[in-house]
C-alpha positions as CSV (number, residue, x, y, z in Angstrom):
1,M,124.4,83.7,122.9
2,R,123.0,82.5,126.2
3,I,119.6,83.5,125.0
4,L,119.7,80.6,122.6
5,R,120.6,78.2,125.3
6,T,117.8,79.4,127.9
7,A,115.1,81.1,125.9
8,S,111.5,79.8,125.5
9,F,109.8,79.5,122.1
10,G,108.0,82.9,122.8
11,Q,111.0,84.7,123.3
12,L,112.9,83.3,120.1
13,F,109.7,83.9,118.1
14,I,109.7,87.6,119.4
15,V,113.2,88.3,118.4
16,T,113.2,86.9,115.1
17,F,109.8,88.3,114.0
18,A,110.9,91.7,115.2
19,V,114.0,91.8,113.4
20,S,112.2,90.7,110.1
21,A,109.3,92.8,110.5
22,S,111.3,96.0,111.2
23,F,113.2,95.5,108.0
24,Q,109.7,94.8,106.2
25,V,108.1,97.7,107.7
26,A,111.3,100.1,106.5
27,F,110.9,98.9,103.1
28,T,107.4,99.6,103.0
29,L,108.1,103.3,103.9
30,L,110.6,103.4,101.0
31,G,107.7,101.9,98.8
32,L,105.3,104.6,100.1
33,V,107.6,107.1,98.5
34,M,107.9,105.3,95.3
35,A,104.0,104.7,95.2
36,V,103.6,108.6,95.3
37,L,106.6,109.4,92.7
38,S,106.0,106.4,90.5
39,P,102.8,104.3,90.7
40,G,103.4,102.4,87.4
41,V,106.1,100.3,89.0
42,F,103.7,98.3,91.1
43,N,101.8,95.8,89.3
44,M,98.5,93.8,90.9
45,N,97.6,90.7,88.7
46,G,99.9,92.0,86.0
47,V,98.2,95.5,85.6
48,P,100.3,98.7,86.5
49,A,98.9,100.8,89.4
50,T,97.5,104.0,87.5
51,S,97.3,106.2,90.9
52,A,99.3,106.4,94.1
53,A,96.1,105.0,96.0
54,G,96.4,101.9,93.9
55,A,99.9,101.4,94.4
56,I,99.5,101.8,98.1
57,G,97.0,99.1,98.0
58,V,99.3,96.8,96.5
59,L,102.0,97.8,99.2
60,I,99.2,97.0,102.2
61,F,98.7,93.6,100.2
62,L,102.4,92.9,100.3
63,L,102.8,93.9,103.9
64,I,100.2,91.6,105.1
65,F,101.4,88.7,103.0
66,G,105.0,89.4,104.2
67,L,104.1,89.4,107.7
68,A,102.3,86.5,107.4
69,I,105.1,84.6,105.8
70,N,107.5,86.3,108.3
71,A,105.5,84.8,111.2
72,A,106.0,81.2,109.7
73,I,109.5,81.5,109.2
74,S,109.9,82.7,112.8
75,S,108.1,79.9,114.4
76,L,109.9,77.3,112.3
77,G,113.2,78.9,113.1
78,A,112.2,79.1,117.0
79,L,111.3,75.4,116.6
80,L,114.4,74.5,115.0
81,V,116.6,75.9,117.8
82,L,114.4,74.2,120.6
83,A,114.9,70.9,118.9
84,W,118.7,71.7,118.3
85,R,119.0,72.5,122.4
86,R,117.1,69.2,123.1
87,L,119.7,67.3,120.7
88,L,122.8,69.0,122.3
89,P,124.3,67.6,124.9
90,R,124.1,69.5,128.4
91,S,127.7,71.0,129.7
């Protein structure tokens, strides 16, 4: 846990973003398999995808949107850790 005491904002951001992005990419790869096997599961604006290409388009949109949300959450988390370190007494 030494990294939580000494890491900079950038290091904390990279660690949290890398963990969340790796899970998101793994589930996107699983989604690609589902897009090929059953594209009708994917909806965009309430309309089911009629082809694998449409389902992959939905996956790309979700990946980009999710990575942007992950970046925001990672930066807020890193800021919280930095603020918490400043509030704790030095030992």
